[in-house]
PANUMAR-113339 format. One line per field, with one value per residue (C-alpha): residue in three letters; x, y, z. Coordinates in Angstrom, 3 decimals, m for minus. Each point is the difference from the previous one (the first is absolute). Example, Ala and Ser with C-alpha at 12.3 -4.5 7.8 and 13.67 -1.06 7.14 Angstrom:
// residues 2
aa ALA_SER;
c1 12.300_1.370;
c2 m4.500_3.440;
c3 7.800_m0.660;
END
This chain:
// residues 437
aa MET_LYS_ARG_PHE_ILE_LEU_LEU_PHE_CYS_LEU_LEU_PRO_PHE_LEU_GLY_LYS_ALA_GLN_ALA_LYS_LEU_SER_LEU_ALA_GLU_CYS_VAL_ASP_LEU_LEU_VAL_LYS_ASN_ASN_LEU_VAL_TYR_GLN_LYS_SER_SER_LEU_ASP_ALA_GLU_ALA_ALA_GLN_ALA_GLN_LEU_ARG_GLN_THR_ARG_SER_GLN_ILE_LEU_PRO_GLN_ILE_TYR_ILE_SER_ALA_ASP_GLN_SER_LEU_ASN_LEU_GLY_ARG_SER_ILE_ASP_GLN_TYR_THR_ASN_ALA_TYR_ILE_ASP_GLN_LEU_TYR_GLY_TYR_ASN_SER_LEU_SER_THR_GLY_PHE_GLN_MET_PRO_VAL_PHE_GLN_GLY_GLY_LYS_LEU_GLN_ASN_GLN_ILE_ARG_GLN_GLY_THR_LEU_ALA_LYS_GLU_SER_ALA_MET_GLU_ASN_ARG_THR_ALA_ILE_LEU_ASN_ALA_GLN_THR_VAL_LEU_LEU_MET_GLN_GLY_TYR_VAL_ASN_VAL_LEU_ALA_THR_LYS_ALA_LEU_LEU_GLU_ALA_ALA_GLU_GLN_GLN_VAL_ALA_SER_SER_GLN_GLN_GLN_VAL_ASP_LYS_ALA_GLN_LYS_GLN_VAL_ASP_ALA_GLY_THR_ILE_GLY_THR_ASN_LEU_LEU_PHE_GLU_ILE_LYS_GLY_GLN_LEU_ALA_ASN_ASP_LYS_PHE_ALA_GLN_VAL_THR_ALA_LEU_ASN_ASN_TYR_ARG_THR_ALA_ARG_LEU_ALA_LEU_PHE_GLN_ARG_ILE_ASN_ILE_THR_PRO_ASP_ASP_LYS_VAL_GLU_PHE_GLU_PRO_LEU_LEU_PRO_LYS_GLU_THR_ALA_THR_VAL_PRO_GLU_SER_ASN_ALA_LEU_GLN_LEU_TYR_GLU_ASP_ALA_ALA_LYS_SER_PHE_PRO_GLU_ILE_ARG_SER_ALA_GLU_LEU_TYR_ARG_GLN_SER_PHE_ALA_TYR_GLN_VAL_LYS_SER_ILE_LYS_ALA_LEU_ASN_TYR_PRO_SER_LEU_THR_LEU_SER_ALA_ASN_VAL_ARG_ALA_PHE_TYR_ALA_SER_THR_ASN_ASN_ASP_LEU_ASP_TYR_PHE_LYS_GLN_LEU_ASN_ALA_THR_ARG_ASN_GLY_TYR_ILE_ASN_LEU_GLY_LEU_ASN_ILE_PRO_ILE_MET_GLY_ARG_TRP_VAL_THR_ARG_PRO_ARG_VAL_GLU_LEU_ALA_LYS_VAL_GLN_GLU_ARG_GLN_ALA_GLN_ASN_ILE_LEU_ASP_VAL_THR_ASN_GLN_GLN_LEU_ARG_GLN_SER_ILE_GLU_LEU_ALA_VAL_LEU_ASN_LEU_ASN_SER_MET_ALA_ASP_LYS_HIS_ALA_ALA_ALA_GLN_SER_GLN_VAL_GLU_SER_LEU_GLY_ALA_ALA_PHE_GLY_VAL_VAL_GLU_SER_LYS_PHE_ASN_ALA_GLY_VAL_ALA_SER_VAL_PHE_GLU_TYR_THR_LEU_ALA_LYS_ALA_LYS_LEU_ALA_LYS_ALA_GLU_GLY_ASP_ALA_ILE_GLN_ALA_LYS_TYR_ASP_TYR_LEU_MET_GLN_GLN_ARG_LEU_LEU_GLN_TYR_TYR_ARG_GLN_GLY_ASN_TRP_GLN_GLY_VAL_PHE;
c1 m60.360_3.160_2.147_m1.789_0.588_3.697_0.410_m1.754_2.397_3.018_m1.066_1.760_3.254_m0.376_m0.616_3.332_1.975_3.463_0.844_3.306_3.069_2.494_3.658_m0.593_m2.825_2.242_2.587_m2.686_m0.819_3.710_0.269_m3.018_0.682_3.678_1.507_3.594_m0.981_m2.097_3.034_2.027_m2.831_0.084_3.777_m0.475_m2.624_2.341_2.807_m2.391_m1.076_3.639_0.767_m2.906_1.222_3.511_m1.368_m2.098_3.147_0.769_m3.297_m0.259_m1.175_m2.803_m1.489_m2.486_0.251_m2.063_0.764_m2.226_1.401_m1.116_2.777_m0.009_2.573_3.013_0.556_0.726_m2.826_0.313_m1.437_2.137_2.918_m0.437_m0.044_m3.503_m1.525_m3.523_m2.138_m0.246_m0.652_2.270_m0.786_2.299_m0.482_2.725_0.525_3.140_1.856_3.334_1.606_3.407_1.856_3.180_1.021_2.786_m2.369_m1.079_m3.732_0.448_2.134_m2.411_m2.811_2.015_0.740_m3.677_m1.079_2.319_m1.106_m3.644_0.647_1.964_m2.901_m2.433_2.214_0.446_m3.770_m0.244_2.916_m1.667_m3.247_1.914_1.676_m3.318_m1.551_2.685_m0.723_m3.715_0.504_2.025_m2.756_m2.687_1.827_0.559_m3.755_m0.658_2.740_m1.141_m3.579_1.058_2.018_m3.039_m2.179_2.607_0.074_m3.805_0.148_2.512_m2.336_m2.955_2.028_1.149_m3.558_m1.202_2.627_m1.027_m3.666_0.877_2.232_m2.725_m2.427_2.599_0.592_m3.736_m0.142_2.940_2.205_2.853_1.303_m0.456_3.746_m0.218_m2.902_2.019_2.936_m2.253_m1.561_3.504_0.559_m3.303_1.123_3.262_m1.913_m2.343_2.977_1.476_m3.394_m0.095_3.527_m0.933_m3.137_2.017_2.528_m2.844_m1.622_3.335_0.704_m3.461_0.438_3.402_m1.505_m2.908_2.453_2.144_m2.921_m1.216_m3.608_m2.004_0.441_m3.095_m0.402_m2.525_2.553_1.737_2.984_0.036_2.549_2.961_0.563_3.461_1.781_1.887_3.424_3.021_3.083_2.583_3.748_1.822_2.301_m3.014_m0.366_2.570_m1.892_m3.267_1.668_1.461_m3.430_m1.689_2.577_m1.114_m3.662_m0.528_m1.230_2.310_3.036_m1.455_m0.981_3.474_1.690_m2.194_0.578_3.768_m0.128_m1.927_2.977_2.136_m2.436_m0.125_3.763_m0.382_m2.786_2.146_3.015_m2.214_m0.086_3.632_m0.962_m1.384_m3.776_m2.321_m3.472_m2.533_m2.629_m2.514_m2.496_m2.790_m1.264_m2.470_m1.260_m2.614_0.501_m2.883_2.156_m0.562_m3.478_0.371_m0.097_m2.475_1.019_0.241_1.624_2.669_0.648_0.347_2.297_2.312_0.649_3.596_1.910_3.304_1.626_3.041_2.588_1.930_3.397_1.275_3.625_0.991_3.492_0.587_m2.795_2.205_0.747_m3.724_m0.761_3.044_m1.326_m3.399_1.614_2.027_m3.146_m1.879_2.867_m0.043_m3.760_0.593_2.415_m2.562_m2.587_2.448_0.383_m3.788_m0.055_2.725_m1.833_m3.264_1.703_1.575_m3.303_m1.775_2.730_m0.019_m3.804_m0.051_2.760_m1.942_m3.269_1.608_1.548_m3.259_m2.070_2.215_0.232_m3.739_m0.800_2.157_m1.375_m3.589_0.542_1.799_m2.736_m2.727_1.920_0.469_m3.727_m0.813_2.491_m0.967_m3.690_0.329_2.022_m2.589_m2.772_1.776_0.593_m3.588_m1.318_2.225_m1.051_m3.694_0.661_1.782_3.369_1.791_0.510_m1.248_3.570_0.462_m3.315_0.653_3.568_m1.132_m2.803_2.363_2.457_m2.775_m1.346_3.457_0.541_m3.369_0.846_3.393_m1.653_m2.538_2.703_2.204_m2.912_m0.731_3.667_0.339_m3.038_1.520_3.384_m1.608_m1.748_2.966_2.360_m2.572_m0.092_3.790_m0.028_m2.638_0.720_m3.760_m2.995_m1.790_m1.378_1.757_m3.176;
c2 m6.917_m1.244_1.514_3.338_0.025_m0.849_2.787_2.458_m0.908_0.484_3.387_2.037_m1.813_0.223_3.706_0.380_m1.795_1.521_2.077_1.305_m1.591_1.760_m0.906_m1.533_m2.162_m1.145_m1.055_m2.034_m1.734_m0.589_m1.788_m2.122_m0.841_0.450_m3.420_1.060_1.071_m3.134_m2.138_1.756_m0.687_m3.690_m0.032_1.447_m2.638_m2.730_1.297_m0.030_m3.569_m1.088_1.467_m1.888_m3.192_0.483_0.714_m3.153_m2.136_0.823_m1.482_m3.709_m2.197_m2.073_m2.891_m2.855_m2.998_m3.151_m3.100_m2.893_m3.004_m3.466_m2.624_m3.377_m2.764_m0.489_2.997_0.981_0.310_3.544_m1.037_m3.136_0.595_m3.620_m1.152_m0.717_m0.929_1.332_2.964_2.599_3.687_2.521_3.536_2.517_3.450_2.426_3.616_2.012_3.233_1.291_3.384_1.604_0.768_1.550_0.724_2.519_2.959_m1.080_0.581_3.138_1.599_m1.131_1.680_3.224_m0.165_m0.620_2.891_2.396_m1.371_0.523_3.579_0.663_m1.265_2.226_3.042_m0.952_m0.135_3.592_1.021_m1.468_1.762_3.281_m0.544_m0.829_3.069_2.249_m1.441_0.441_3.614_0.657_m1.545_1.972_3.298_m0.936_m0.460_3.457_1.568_m1.598_1.001_3.636_m0.143_m1.405_2.843_2.523_m1.645_0.189_3.688_0.501_m1.789_2.111_3.209_m1.010_m0.996_3.490_1.541_m2.307_0.926_3.685_m0.308_m1.926_2.891_2.459_m2.109_m0.169_3.790_0.390_1.874_m2.592_m2.569_m3.765_m0.494_1.540_m2.318_m3.050_1.066_0.337_m3.390_m1.433_1.263_m1.587_m3.334_0.192_0.703_m2.942_m2.284_1.180_m0.616_m3.579_m0.584_1.450_m2.165_m3.132_0.912_0.504_m3.310_m1.810_1.552_m1.006_m3.556_m0.266_1.212_m2.441_m2.805_1.057_m0.382_m3.044_1.007_0.118_3.348_2.189_3.194_1.291_0.093_3.318_0.660_2.718_2.790_0.446_3.191_1.554_m0.430_2.579_m1.449_2.249_m0.766_m2.170_0.705_m2.820_m0.256_m1.204_m3.083_m1.867_0.715_m1.116_m3.226_m0.678_0.452_m2.158_m2.785_m0.477_m0.550_m0.974_m3.608_m0.646_0.476_m1.905_m2.927_m0.262_0.284_m2.688_m2.251_0.410_m0.747_m3.230_m1.653_0.322_m2.328_m2.299_m0.467_m0.808_m2.521_m1.797_m0.106_m1.531_m3.197_m0.558_m0.330_m3.091_m0.171_m1.559_m1.333_m1.196_m2.524_m2.277_m2.653_m2.127_m3.058_m2.898_m2.678_m2.726_m3.367_m2.281_m3.090_0.572_m1.254_0.327_3.795_2.270_3.144_2.545_m2.470_m0.747_3.726_0.358_m3.004_1.047_3.607_1.073_3.197_1.810_3.383_0.729_2.782_m0.161_1.608_0.700_1.109_1.060_m1.213_1.571_2.554_2.986_m1.391_0.167_3.328_1.953_0.543_0.991_2.522_1.468_0.341_1.691_2.476_0.850_0.541_2.283_2.097_0.092_1.229_2.686_1.052_0.227_2.219_2.241_0.282_0.819_2.747_1.381_0.020_1.758_2.630_0.644_0.169_2.609_2.028_m0.051_0.895_3.045_1.111_m0.502_1.868_3.068_m0.085_m0.653_2.938_2.288_m1.509_0.409_3.657_0.660_m1.752_2.077_3.197_m1.127_m0.634_3.457_1.677_m1.997_0.372_3.777_m0.113_m2.226_2.378_2.838_m2.051_m1.242_3.550_1.058_m3.045_0.731_3.577_m1.232_1.403_m3.285_m2.901_m3.546_m1.146_2.347_m1.127_m3.735_0.346_1.928_m2.516_m2.991_1.570_0.590_m3.548_m1.462_2.196_m1.028_m3.666_0.434_1.782_m2.792_m2.666_1.992_0.464_m3.715_m0.974_2.401_m1.503_m3.453_1.026_1.728_m3.205_m2.231_2.066_0.159_m3.809_m0.170_2.466_m1.895_m3.582_m0.604_1.212_1.802_3.248_m0.428_m0.667;
c3 11.682_1.735_m2.751_0.380_3.772_m0.497_m2.565_2.329_2.814_m2.256_m1.368_2.726_m0.740_m3.764_0.290_1.769_m2.696_0.044_m3.086_1.353_1.488_2.218_0.257_3.443_m1.376_m2.841_2.581_1.804_m3.280_m0.549_3.347_m0.850_m3.660_m0.876_m0.717_0.702_3.510_0.478_m0.876_2.705_2.457_m0.909_0.471_3.489_0.809_m1.259_2.243_2.982_m0.794_m0.345_3.427_1.574_m1.631_1.433_3.484_m0.122_m0.176_3.641_1.190_0.911_m2.847_1.593_m1.941_0.290_m2.307_m0.562_m2.090_m1.098_m1.842_m1.072_0.067_m1.746_m0.433_2.215_2.244_3.610_2.487_1.320_3.348_0.741_m2.425_m1.156_m3.621_m1.284_m3.328_m0.052_m0.983_2.770_0.505_1.696_1.230_1.721_1.499_1.010_0.951_0.563_m0.477_m1.211_0.586_m0.465_3.227_m1.360_m3.598_0.440_m0.413_m3.477_0.429_2.101_m2.709_m2.707_1.932_0.294_m3.713_m0.803_2.222_m1.813_m3.388_0.965_1.168_m3.185_m2.110_1.908_m0.559_m3.644_m0.423_1.242_m2.219_m3.092_0.867_0.302_m3.370_m1.643_1.644_m1.487_m3.456_0.635_1.017_m3.140_m2.109_1.831_m0.548_m3.645_m0.445_1.444_m2.136_m3.261_0.759_0.503_m3.222_m1.821_1.328_m1.158_m3.446_m0.187_0.823_m2.804_m2.418_1.142_m0.439_m3.484_m0.925_0.971_m2.281_m2.853_0.430_0.076_m3.071_m1.853_0.562_m1.245_m3.115_m0.603_0.368_m2.381_2.472_0.002_m2.436_0.238_0.432_3.461_0.872_m1.069_2.140_3.044_m0.780_m0.108_3.542_1.039_m1.499_1.953_3.204_m0.621_m0.554_3.302_1.610_m1.298_1.322_3.389_0.118_m0.743_2.711_2.481_m0.832_0.231_3.409_1.268_m1.239_1.691_3.283_m0.159_m0.728_2.948_2.416_m1.978_m0.638_m3.208_m1.832_0.266_m2.033_2.545_2.801_0.604_2.222_2.603_m0.457_2.311_1.937_0.250_3.308_2.017_m0.716_m0.060_m2.026_1.715_m0.115_m1.737_3.017_2.026_m2.203_2.091_3.222_m1.608_m1.091_3.455_1.572_m2.657_0.360_3.622_m0.795_m3.634_m0.357_m2.967_2.236_2.963_m2.231_m1.538_3.417_1.573_m2.986_0.418_3.715_m0.575_m1.680_3.125_1.790_m2.991_0.315_3.712_m0.641_m2.594_2.321_2.705_m2.065_1.043_3.686_1.789_0.316_2.564_m0.735_2.581_m0.993_1.753_m1.082_1.555_m1.924_0.366_m2.357_m0.513_m1.746_m0.932_0.813_3.727_0.787_3.761_0.089_m1.744_m1.938_2.833_2.437_m2.591_m0.482_3.746_0.233_m2.851_1.010_m0.448_m0.626_0.072_0.553_m2.132_0.020_m3.250_m0.570_m3.511_m0.476_m3.528_m0.914_m3.436_0.065_m0.806_m3.437_m0.716_1.685_m1.201_m3.586_1.397_2.339_m2.872_m2.097_2.858_0.483_m3.708_0.233_2.981_m2.070_m2.816_2.497_1.131_m3.624_m0.337_3.095_m1.450_m3.329_1.797_2.010_m3.153_m1.886_2.875_0.287_m3.742_m0.094_2.762_m1.655_m3.265_1.761_1.662_m3.276_m1.914_2.596_m0.219_m3.801_m0.397_2.274_m2.165_m3.200_1.189_0.860_m3.294_m2.006_1.648_m0.745_m3.602_m0.405_1.323_m2.349_m3.107_0.877_0.011_m3.236_m1.670_1.069_m1.784_m3.167_0.005_0.234_m2.897_m2.002_0.530_m1.072_m3.130_1.035_0.869_m2.394_0.410_0.492_2.960_1.486_m0.335_1.287_3.098_0.557_m0.317_2.446_2.522_m0.411_0.587_3.041_1.448_m0.558_1.675_2.929_0.453_m0.077_2.384_2.393_0.303_0.103_2.929_1.747_m0.411_1.385_2.979_1.053_m0.743_2.137_2.811_m0.058_0.234_2.896_1.990_m0.980_m0.341_m1.989_2.832_m1.430_m3.346_m1.953;
END
């Protein structure tokens, strides 16, 4: 009965089981399941934890300690400082604190370095998500394209099958020879082979997309189509302006710049080891010894209270010999970080230049492919009519059909390449994914 009630409660949710995934929903799954992005999130958390650890070094280190010992043989009575030879117990309690007063700016510069490293890791996490999203979008568009190509291949098979059936009836009626039937069957076999290839490409694209979002492949899941966007062609001269705008906001650039800046503070924190340092410490202590029978435990603790306050000065004499190699290494790392920043800027600029070029070429290619399909479609209609009337040969028919099939495949591929470039360039223009999906 309980199982029946539970099933009844779940029926509304089971009835709404999702059979389709949109590009935006795939991105949500990417954020949740993609291991590359999760690693970047863990790196950001580690940088945050490291910063908290560095900040904690400024706080006073407060402690409480307790000792209990049992002494035997010749030893010193802790209460009277006299030599004794007996078994006795000893207990001490103490509390104190220690804190840095001045360290030449070492901790302050380490905190600044850690803050920049944390911010760099946060920006890098966003940058990795953006890169994974671009790959996801490419995979999503590839699924749609291979599905459209598969549907076109199935239509070609259906058309060839109709011609085979028609030719078979004509052979049975004795109006045409069997050689013509075999030639048409050969075309059908070619179309079926192309269909099998298209089906394999579609399945491979689906598997790659499921692996990208890290979920179990499901043949029942379909992917929603993408609508074309109102995106005009962009002059190639505008690529530089797009890059300059993107360089101000893209997380890849900000992450590399923050990472470079962090090394300047690392150099300062290392150099601080050459300066004198001050440390303040204090301690309060009391003890109990079983050798004193005149005072009980708490009276002994009260009678043996003592403490101190200490201000310690440490002056390094040959510290530069130790810090100089570390400073040189940090400066080399800073130059390496600058190189990473330069490479990141170069890659972004080249990506935007390529995206502008591809958008314009894909727009022209898409228009040309559509025009080609219209022309070859009309030509195939004429050849098909002649073939059905017995005027055109099988060779003319199959050639016109193959040309049309290739043109339709090129048009499908050009259409989805254009859809991909539209969204990619919109992302570069905005610096975010708002409205791209």
